[in-house]
C-alpha positions, 0 to 999 in steps of 0.5 A: 509476535502476536500478543506483544504486537497486538498491545503495541498497537492498540495502545498507540494505534491513533498515533502510528495511522497518523504519522504513516498516513502522513508519510504516505501522503507525501509520496504525492508531489502535490500536496495532498490532505488526509480529507481528500478520497485519496487520503481517505482510501489510504486511511482505510487500507493503512487500517486494515493492514495495522489491525491484521498487522500482528496476525497476518490474516485476510485482513492485512492481505486485502489492506495490502491489496488496496494499497498495491492498488492505488499507489500502482495507478500512479506513476511512481517507480515500485520502489518509491511506492512501496517505501511505504511499508519501510515507513511503517517499519521505522514507525513501529520499530521506535515502539519496539519493546525489545529485540527480539520483538524488533526483529519480528517487526522486521520480518513481518514488514519484509514479508509484506512488502514482498506481498504488496509488491507482487500485488503491485505488479499485478495492478500494474500489468492489468493497467497496461493491458488495459491501456494496450486494449484501449489502443487495439480498440481505437485503431480497429475503430479508425480503420473500419471508418476508413474502409467505410 
């Protein structure tokens, strides 16, 4: 797997990243440019994922976590957020050299999507936990002011 996909990705890296980033930024209702901080952060995470795609190494995991964290802070449904991985699948399958490579790609994207879902939900849980703590702290401060 690794040598076939490493070669495909190496040959078409720039085009794959450009197309994937365009689709990823298309998730946002407001027009977002690749030059924005969000666009640049997304491009960095996508590059990490793509560079570690074939081997599934720590670089890919870090990219998946970064991507999930960025998407978790927005009010998208998880399915919409994680559609960015099916977009990568579609882009890569267009360049699949044969059926075996295509099947390996599908399997790898599926693994990455599950990993991204877990990370996405962990980040969402943390966000909601912070909101609860903030509300509790506000309530405490209001009660303290009333008691004074």
